[in-house]
Residue, then its C-alpha position, 0 to 999 in steps of 0.5 A: m136872728t132877724v126872726p127873734f129880733t123882731a118878735v121881741q121888738f114888736t112885743v115890747y113896743e106894743q106892751l110899752k106903747a100900751f102902758l105909756n099911752p093907754v088912750g092909744a092917741y098919736s103921741p110922739a113922745t110915747h113912740i120914741v120912748a117905747g120904740g127905743l127901749a124895744g130896740a134895746v131890749a131886742g138887741a140885748v136879748t139876740t146879742p148871743l145870736d149875734v156873737a155866735k153869728t159873727i164866728l160863723q161869718t168869720r170862720g174862713t179867715s180865722a187862724d184859730p183851728e177850732i173856729r175855722h172847723c166850726k161847723g154851725l150855731a151849735d159849735a159856735f154857742r160851745i166855743i163861746w161857752t168854753r172860752d169865755g163862759l156866760k160873759g162871752f155871750a154878751r160881747g158887744l152887748a153895750p155897742r149893740v144896744l146903743t146902736f139899736m135905741p135911736s134908730n128903732a126910736l126913729c123908725w117907730l116914730s116915723y111909722e106912727f107918724f104916717k100911720a096918723a097922717i094916713r088915717d086923718 
């Protein structure tokens, strides 16, 4: 899940940063907005993987025999689809997005600050 999250996050961040600040100057507001939105998009896009991962992580303690015998990602996706349909893949979407937005905003702000400080 880390690889897709990071791929989406970097892509969205770089695109938003270029759009919001075409000159490329150090701009804390740009880095906060672009970083926060990149984290939100990456979190939203990878939520289905997180839901499936949670099933796989909890299968050993589950009382539900279908979950207990879940063999991998494909089984987890099938269980989610069968039980909850498309909305099942979005379970926990809002808290996930709200968690990633501020943390990524601060992360990108810090990164860009130190990158600018080293250059100068």
